VEXLOBA-19135 format. One record per atom (N, C-alpha, C, O): x, z, y; atom name. Coordinates in Angstrom, 1 decimal. Last residue first. Layout:
residues N
@u: X; w: Z; v: Y; a: CA
...
end
This chain:
residues 65
@u: -82.0; w: -19.5; v: -45.4; a: N
@u: -80.6; w: -19.1; v: -45.9; a: CA
@u: -80.2; w: -20.2; v: -46.9; a: C
@u: -79.1; w: -20.0; v: -47.5; a: O
@u: -84.5; w: -20.3; v: -44.6; a: N
@u: -83.5; w: -20.0; v: -43.6; a: CA
@u: -82.1; w: -19.8; v: -44.1; a: C
@u: -81.2; w: -19.9; v: -43.3; a: O
@u: -87.6; w: -22.0; v: -45.2; a: N
@u: -86.3; w: -21.5; v: -45.7; a: CA
@u: -85.4; w: -21.2; v: -44.5; a: C
@u: -85.5; w: -21.9; v: -43.5; a: O
@u: -90.5; w: -20.9; v: -43.2; a: N
@u: -89.6; w: -21.9; v: -43.9; a: CA
@u: -88.3; w: -21.2; v: -44.3; a: C
@u: -88.0; w: -20.1; v: -43.9; a: O
@u: -93.2; w: -18.6; v: -44.1; a: N
@u: -92.2; w: -19.1; v: -43.3; a: CA
@u: -91.3; w: -20.1; v: -44.0; a: C
@u: -91.2; w: -20.1; v: -45.2; a: O
@u: -95.0; w: -17.2; v: -45.6; a: N
@u: -95.5; w: -18.5; v: -45.0; a: CA
@u: -94.5; w: -19.0; v: -44.0; a: C
@u: -94.9; w: -19.8; v: -43.1; a: O
@u: -94.2; w: -15.2; v: -47.2; a: N
@u: -94.7; w: -14.8; v: -45.9; a: CA
@u: -95.2; w: -16.0; v: -45.1; a: C
@u: -95.8; w: -15.9; v: -44.0; a: O
@u: -93.1; w: -16.6; v: -49.3; a: N
@u: -94.3; w: -15.8; v: -49.5; a: CA
@u: -95.0; w: -15.3; v: -48.2; a: C
@u: -96.2; w: -15.1; v: -48.2; a: O
@u: -90.8; w: -17.6; v: -48.0; a: N
@u: -91.9; w: -18.5; v: -48.5; a: CA
@u: -93.2; w: -17.7; v: -48.7; a: C
@u: -94.3; w: -18.2; v: -48.3; a: O
@u: -89.3; w: -15.3; v: -47.7; a: N
@u: -89.8; w: -16.0; v: -46.5; a: CA
@u: -91.0; w: -16.9; v: -46.9; a: C
@u: -91.9; w: -17.0; v: -46.1; a: O
@u: -88.8; w: -14.8; v: -50.4; a: N
@u: -89.5; w: -13.8; v: -49.6; a: CA
@u: -90.1; w: -14.4; v: -48.4; a: C
@u: -91.3; w: -14.2; v: -48.0; a: O
@u: -87.3; w: -17.0; v: -51.0; a: N
@u: -88.6; w: -16.9; v: -51.7; a: CA
@u: -89.4; w: -15.8; v: -50.9; a: C
@u: -90.6; w: -16.0; v: -50.8; a: O
@u: -85.0; w: -16.5; v: -49.5; a: N
@u: -85.8; w: -17.7; v: -49.1; a: CA
@u: -87.2; w: -17.6; v: -49.8; a: C
@u: -88.2; w: -17.9; v: -49.2; a: O
@u: -84.0; w: -14.3; v: -51.0; a: N
@u: -84.3; w: -14.2; v: -49.5; a: CA
@u: -85.3; w: -15.3; v: -49.1; a: C
@u: -86.2; w: -15.1; v: -48.3; a: O
@u: -83.6; w: -15.5; v: -53.4; a: N
@u: -84.6; w: -14.5; v: -53.3; a: CA
@u: -85.0; w: -14.2; v: -51.9; a: C
@u: -86.2; w: -14.0; v: -51.6; a: O
@u: -81.5; w: -17.1; v: -52.6; a: N
@u: -82.7; w: -17.7; v: -53.2; a: CA
@u: -83.8; w: -16.7; v: -53.1; a: C
@u: -85.0; w: -17.1; v: -52.8; a: O
@u: -79.5; w: -15.4; v: -51.9; a: N
@u: -80.1; w: -16.2; v: -50.8; a: CA
@u: -81.4; w: -16.9; v: -51.3; a: C
@u: -82.3; w: -17.2; v: -50.6; a: O
@u: -79.4; w: -12.1; v: -53.1; a: N
@u: -79.5; w: -13.6; v: -53.4; a: CA
@u: -80.1; w: -14.3; v: -52.3; a: C
@u: -81.2; w: -13.9; v: -51.8; a: O
@u: -79.7; w: -9.5; v: -52.4; a: N
@u: -78.3; w: -10.1; v: -52.5; a: CA
@u: -78.3; w: -11.6; v: -52.7; a: C
@u: -77.2; w: -12.2; v: -52.6; a: O
@u: -81.7; w: -7.2; v: -50.9; a: N
@u: -81.7; w: -8.6; v: -51.4; a: CA
@u: -80.3; w: -9.2; v: -51.3; a: C
@u: -79.7; w: -9.3; v: -50.2; a: O
@u: -82.8; w: -4.4; v: -51.1; a: N
@u: -81.4; w: -4.8; v: -51.2; a: CA
@u: -81.3; w: -6.2; v: -51.7; a: C
@u: -81.0; w: -6.4; v: -52.9; a: O
@u: -85.5; w: -3.8; v: -51.1; a: N
@u: -84.7; w: -3.1; v: -50.2; a: CA
@u: -83.2; w: -3.5; v: -50.2; a: C
@u: -82.5; w: -3.1; v: -49.3; a: O
@u: -87.8; w: -6.6; v: -51.1; a: N
@u: -86.8; w: -5.7; v: -51.8; a: CA
@u: -85.9; w: -5.0; v: -50.8; a: C
@u: -85.6; w: -5.6; v: -49.7; a: O
@u: -91.0; w: -6.9; v: -50.2; a: N
@u: -89.6; w: -7.1; v: -49.6; a: CA
@u: -88.7; w: -6.1; v: -50.3; a: C
@u: -88.9; w: -4.9; v: -50.2; a: O
@u: -94.0; w: -8.5; v: -51.2; a: N
@u: -93.0; w: -7.4; v: -51.4; a: CA
@u: -91.7; w: -7.9; v: -50.7; a: C
@u: -91.3; w: -9.0; v: -50.7; a: O
@u: -97.1; w: -9.1; v: -49.4; a: N
@u: -95.9; w: -9.5; v: -50.2; a: CA
@u: -94.9; w: -8.4; v: -50.2; a: C
@u: -94.9; w: -7.5; v: -49.4; a: O
@u: -100.3; w: -10.2; v: -48.5; a: N
@u: -99.4; w: -9.1; v: -48.7; a: CA
@u: -98.3; w: -9.6; v: -49.6; a: C
@u: -98.5; w: -10.4; v: -50.5; a: O
@u: -101.6; w: -12.6; v: -46.2; a: N
@u: -101.2; w: -12.3; v: -47.6; a: CA
@u: -100.3; w: -11.1; v: -47.5; a: C
@u: -99.4; w: -11.0; v: -46.6; a: O
@u: -102.3; w: -14.6; v: -44.2; a: N
@u: -103.1; w: -13.4; v: -44.5; a: CA
@u: -102.9; w: -12.9; v: -45.9; a: C
@u: -103.8; w: -12.8; v: -46.7; a: O
@u: -100.5; w: -16.3; v: -43.3; a: N
@u: -101.3; w: -16.8; v: -44.5; a: CA
@u: -102.2; w: -15.6; v: -45.0; a: C
@u: -102.8; w: -15.7; v: -46.0; a: O
@u: -99.7; w: -15.1; v: -40.9; a: N
@u: -99.6; w: -16.6; v: -41.1; a: CA
@u: -100.5; w: -17.1; v: -42.2; a: C
@u: -101.1; w: -18.1; v: -42.1; a: O
@u: -99.6; w: -12.4; v: -41.1; a: N
@u: -100.8; w: -13.0; v: -40.5; a: CA
@u: -100.8; w: -14.5; v: -40.6; a: C
@u: -101.9; w: -15.1; v: -40.3; a: O
@u: -98.5; w: -10.7; v: -43.9; a: N
@u: -98.2; w: -11.8; v: -43.0; a: CA
@u: -99.5; w: -12.3; v: -42.4; a: C
@u: -100.5; w: -12.7; v: -43.1; a: O
@u: -97.4; w: -7.4; v: -44.6; a: N
@u: -98.5; w: -8.3; v: -44.5; a: CA
@u: -98.1; w: -9.4; v: -43.5; a: C
@u: -97.6; w: -9.2; v: -42.4; a: O
@u: -95.4; w: -5.7; v: -47.1; a: N
@u: -95.6; w: -6.3; v: -45.8; a: CA
@u: -96.8; w: -7.2; v: -45.8; a: C
@u: -97.3; w: -7.6; v: -46.9; a: O
@u: -94.0; w: -3.1; v: -48.9; a: N
@u: -95.1; w: -4.0; v: -48.8; a: CA
@u: -95.4; w: -4.4; v: -47.4; a: C
@u: -95.5; w: -3.6; v: -46.5; a: O
@u: -90.8; w: -2.6; v: -50.3; a: N
@u: -91.8; w: -2.4; v: -49.2; a: CA
@u: -92.8; w: -3.4; v: -49.3; a: C
@u: -92.5; w: -4.6; v: -49.7; a: O
@u: -88.8; w: -1.1; v: -52.8; a: N
@u: -89.6; w: -2.2; v: -52.3; a: CA
@u: -90.5; w: -1.7; v: -51.2; a: C
@u: -91.0; w: -0.6; v: -51.3; a: O
@u: -87.3; w: 0.7; v: -54.3; a: N
@u: -86.8; w: 0.4; v: -53.0; a: CA
@u: -87.6; w: -0.9; v: -52.4; a: C
@u: -87.0; w: -1.6; v: -51.5; a: O
@u: -89.9; w: 2.2; v: -56.0; a: N
@u: -88.5; w: 2.0; v: -55.9; a: CA
@u: -88.1; w: 1.7; v: -54.5; a: C
@u: -88.5; w: 2.4; v: -53.6; a: O
@u: -93.0; w: 0.9; v: -54.9; a: N
@u: -92.3; w: 1.5; v: -55.9; a: CA
@u: -90.8; w: 1.2; v: -55.7; a: C
@u: -90.4; w: 0.1; v: -55.3; a: O
@u: -93.4; w: 0.7; v: -51.3; a: N
@u: -93.9; w: 0.5; v: -52.7; a: CA
@u: -93.1; w: 1.3; v: -53.7; a: C
@u: -92.5; w: 2.3; v: -53.3; a: O
@u: -94.5; w: 1.7; v: -48.1; a: N
@u: -93.5; w: 1.7; v: -49.1; a: CA
@u: -94.1; w: 1.5; v: -50.5; a: C
@u: -95.2; w: 2.0; v: -50.8; a: O
@u: -96.6; w: -0.5; v: -46.1; a: N
@u: -96.3; w: 0.8; v: -46.8; a: CA
@u: -95.1; w: 0.6; v: -47.7; a: C
@u: -94.7; w: -0.5; v: -48.0; a: O
@u: -96.5; w: -2.6; v: -44.1; a: N
@u: -97.7; w: -1.9; v: -44.5; a: CA
@u: -97.4; w: -0.5; v: -45.1; a: C
@u: -98.0; w: 0.5; v: -44.6; a: O
@u: -95.1; w: -4.2; v: -41.4; a: N
@u: -94.8; w: -3.3; v: -42.5; a: CA
@u: -96.1; w: -2.6; v: -42.8; a: C
@u: -96.8; w: -2.1; v: -41.9; a: O
@u: -96.1; w: -7.5; v: -40.5; a: N
@u: -96.1; w: -6.1; v: -40.3; a: CA
@u: -95.8; w: -5.3; v: -41.6; a: C
@u: -96.3; w: -5.7; v: -42.6; a: O
@u: -95.1; w: -10.5; v: -38.8; a: N
@u: -95.4; w: -9.8; v: -40.0; a: CA
@u: -95.3; w: -8.3; v: -39.7; a: C
@u: -94.5; w: -7.8; v: -38.9; a: O
@u: -94.3; w: -12.0; v: -36.6; a: N
@u: -95.6; w: -11.2; v: -36.5; a: CA
@u: -96.0; w: -10.5; v: -37.7; a: C
@u: -97.1; w: -9.9; v: -37.8; a: O
@u: -91.8; w: -13.0; v: -36.6; a: N
@u: -92.9; w: -13.9; v: -37.0; a: CA
@u: -94.3; w: -13.3; v: -36.9; a: C
@u: -95.3; w: -13.9; v: -37.1; a: O
@u: -90.2; w: -10.8; v: -36.1; a: N
@u: -90.3; w: -11.9; v: -35.1; a: CA
@u: -91.5; w: -12.8; v: -35.3; a: C
@u: -92.1; w: -13.4; v: -34.4; a: O
@u: -90.5; w: -9.6; v: -38.6; a: N
@u: -91.0; w: -8.9; v: -37.4; a: CA
@u: -91.2; w: -10.0; v: -36.3; a: C
@u: -92.2; w: -10.0; v: -35.6; a: O
@u: -89.0; w: -11.4; v: -40.2; a: N
@u: -90.5; w: -11.2; v: -40.5; a: CA
@u: -91.1; w: -10.5; v: -39.2; a: C
@u: -92.2; w: -10.9; v: -38.9; a: O
@u: -86.5; w: -11.3; v: -39.1; a: N
@u: -87.2; w: -12.5; v: -39.1; a: CA
@u: -88.7; w: -12.3; v: -39.3; a: C
@u: -89.5; w: -12.9; v: -38.6; a: O
@u: -85.9; w: -8.6; v: -39.8; a: N
@u: -85.9; w: -9.0; v: -38.4; a: CA
@u: -86.7; w: -10.3; v: -38.2; a: C
@u: -87.5; w: -10.4; v: -37.3; a: O
@u: -86.0; w: -8.7; v: -42.6; a: N
@u: -86.9; w: -7.8; v: -41.9; a: CA
@u: -87.0; w: -8.2; v: -40.4; a: C
@u: -88.1; w: -8.2; v: -39.8; a: O
@u: -83.8; w: -10.4; v: -43.1; a: N
@u: -85.2; w: -10.8; v: -43.5; a: CA
@u: -86.2; w: -10.0; v: -42.7; a: C
@u: -87.2; w: -10.5; v: -42.2; a: O
@u: -81.7; w: -8.9; v: -42.1; a: N
@u: -82.0; w: -10.2; v: -41.5; a: CA
@u: -83.4; w: -10.6; v: -41.8; a: C
@u: -84.1; w: -11.1; v: -41.0; a: O
@u: -81.7; w: -6.8; v: -44.0; a: N
@u: -81.9; w: -6.5; v: -42.6; a: CA
@u: -82.3; w: -7.8; v: -41.8; a: C
@u: -83.1; w: -7.7; v: -40.9; a: O
@u: -81.4; w: -8.2; v: -46.6; a: N
@u: -82.6; w: -7.5; v: -46.2; a: CA
@u: -82.8; w: -7.2; v: -44.7; a: C
@u: -83.8; w: -7.5; v: -44.2; a: O
@u: -79.2; w: -9.4; v: -47.6; a: N
@u: -80.0; w: -10.2; v: -46.7; a: CA
@u: -81.2; w: -9.4; v: -46.1; a: C
@u: -81.8; w: -9.9; v: -45.2; a: O
@u: -76.1; w: -7.9; v: -48.0; a: N
@u: -77.5; w: -7.8; v: -48.2; a: CA
@u: -78.3; w: -8.6; v: -47.2; a: C
@u: -77.9; w: -8.5; v: -46.0; a: O
@u: -73.2; w: -9.5; v: -49.4; a: N
@u: -73.9; w: -8.9; v: -48.3; a: CA
@u: -75.4; w: -8.8; v: -48.7; a: C
@u: -75.9; w: -9.5; v: -49.5; a: O
@u: -71.4; w: -8.7; v: -52.5; a: N
@u: -72.2; w: -9.6; v: -51.6; a: CA
@u: -73.0; w: -8.8; v: -50.5; a: C
@u: -73.4; w: -7.7; v: -50.7; a: O
@u: -68.3; w: -7.1; v: -52.8; a: N
@u: -69.7; w: -7.0; v: -53.0; a: CA
@u: -70.5; w: -7.9; v: -52.0; a: C
@u: -70.1; w: -7.9; v: -50.8; a: O
end
């Protein structure tokens, strides 16, 4: 089974100053990025590096995976 990128994504987001806002539907969480003043979703079990990078992009961060 592929590893989950979610713990690493959450760590990177916290280091960048992003804040957890609330739980969304299913296993999604809603976060806020001060970098681009935008809310975005973080899946609870990200298995694709492409989706992990897309999440970082939505937060205004560069690719990492």
